N, C-alpha and C positions, 0 to 999 in steps of 0.2 A: 110208362112212368108210374111213379108211386105218389099218390095224392099227399100233399103236405111235405114232400121230401125237398131238401135243399142241398145243392152242391155248392160248397163254399169256394172252391176253385182258388186256392191260395196263390197260384201263379198268375191269375188274371184279375182277382178281386181287388179293386182300389181301396177297400176297407183294410187290407193288409198293411200297406205303407202308412195309411192314414192313422191307424191305431198306434203304430210305432212313433209317428210324429207327435201325436197327442199325449202319449204316456211314456214310452221308453226314452224318447229324446228329452222330454222334460225331466225325467228321473236322472238321466246322465247330467244334464245341466245343473239341476238342483244339488245333487249329491257331490258334485265337484265345485260347488259354490261359483259356478260360471267360469272356472279356471281351466277347463278342458282345452287342450291345444290340438290334439289329434284323436280321432275316433276311428277304430278299426273293427270291421265285421266281415264275416264270410258272406258270400252271395249264394243262397239257395234259391229262394223265391225272389230275392232282391228287396223284399218289403222292409226288413230291418234296417239295412244300410241306407236305403232311400228315405224312409220315414225319419229315422234318427238324424241322418245327415241334413234333411230339410229343417228339422226343428233346431238343431244346433246352429245352422247358418242363419236362421232368423234372429237368433240371439247375438251371434258374432260371425260375420261372414269370413273372418280369418281362420275359423276352425277348419282344419284339414280333415277330410273324410276319405278313408282308405277302404276300398273293397278288396276282398281276398277271394281268389279262385284257384283251383288246382292247376299246377303247371302243365300237366298232361291233358288238360281239357280247358284251355285258356280261351274260351269263347268270347269273353269281353274284350280281350286284348288282341286276339288273332283271328277270331271267327271260326276257329277249328275245334270241334268237340273231340273228345277222346276218352279212353278208359282211365279210371283213377280209383283210388281206395279211400277217398275222403268223403264218407257218407254225410249227407246233409248240405253239401255245397257242390257247385259244378254240375248243374242239371243238363248241360249239353246244348242249351239254347239260351237266348236272352229273354227272360220272362217279361211280360208287359208290366209287372209290378216293380221292375227295376228302373230307376230314374237316373240316368247318367249325369244329369245336371246337378244332382245332390252329391256327386262323388268327384273328388279331386284327383285321385290316383287309384289304379288297380294294380295290386301286387299278386304275383303268383307264388304258390308254395308247393313244394314237392310232397309226394306221399310220405317219404321218409322224414322230412322236416315236420310234417303235421303229427306223425306218430311220436317223434322225439319230443315235440312240444307238449303233447298230452302226458307223456311219461315224466317229463321234467316237472310239470305242475303237480303230479301225484307224488313224486319223490321229494321235492323241495318245499312245496307249499301245502301238501295234504289235500289238494283239490283233485277229486276224481272226475275228470272231464273226458269228453269224447274226442273223436278225431277232428271234427270241424272246429272245436274249441282249440285243439292243438295247432291247427292251421292259423287261426286268428292270433294266438299267442306267439307263434313263430314269426309272423309278419310284424307284430308289435315289437318284438324283441329286436328284429332287424332294423326297424325304424329307430328304436331307442339307442342303438349302437352308432347311429350316424351323428357326426359332430354337430351338425346344424340343429339337431333335436335335443342337445344337452339341456337339461333342466326343464324340458317341456313335459306337461302332464298328458300321458297317452292312456286312453281308455280302450281296452279290447273287450268286446262282448263275447262271452263264452256260453254258447247256447245249448250245449248238450252235455249229458251226464255220461260218465264212463261206465256206469252200471250196466249198460247195454253191451259193453265190450269186454266184460270180465272173462268170458269164455273164448275170446278171440286172441289173436297174436298181439294185440295192443298191449296187454298186460302180462305177457308170458314171463 
């Protein structure tokens, strides 16, 4: 061991979802003037979707919280891990920082749709985001296209930058 060393353990540390509940969730609520209807986030550690989901539901239990995972590693929905290309989400196990009680629905996104989502944001909105952001955007777009969600405010958290992917096939 190294004296004074700390292992943060983002997949097991309860401070992970707690800080998202205290800060990110409150930011989403405040920035939407409490009008958010649906919140969408990818599940890596599960801390973001769990913490934000808990915060939003404390304000309004009707807010729908949607977790996003890779279709080819749909551990939350099928229990079966697999290979995928969406870095940042889909760890291949259910992290202890993931709280299913804070989530209303789990959506799966294919690798191709995640890549397409990131590319679309770059081309149409000038947002240089990464693959997990593309996955969250793709899921949010699918939700927005449903008739029952017409007029609803959907917030998708885009956690990663595309800068790390400039030399990859994402932006060829």
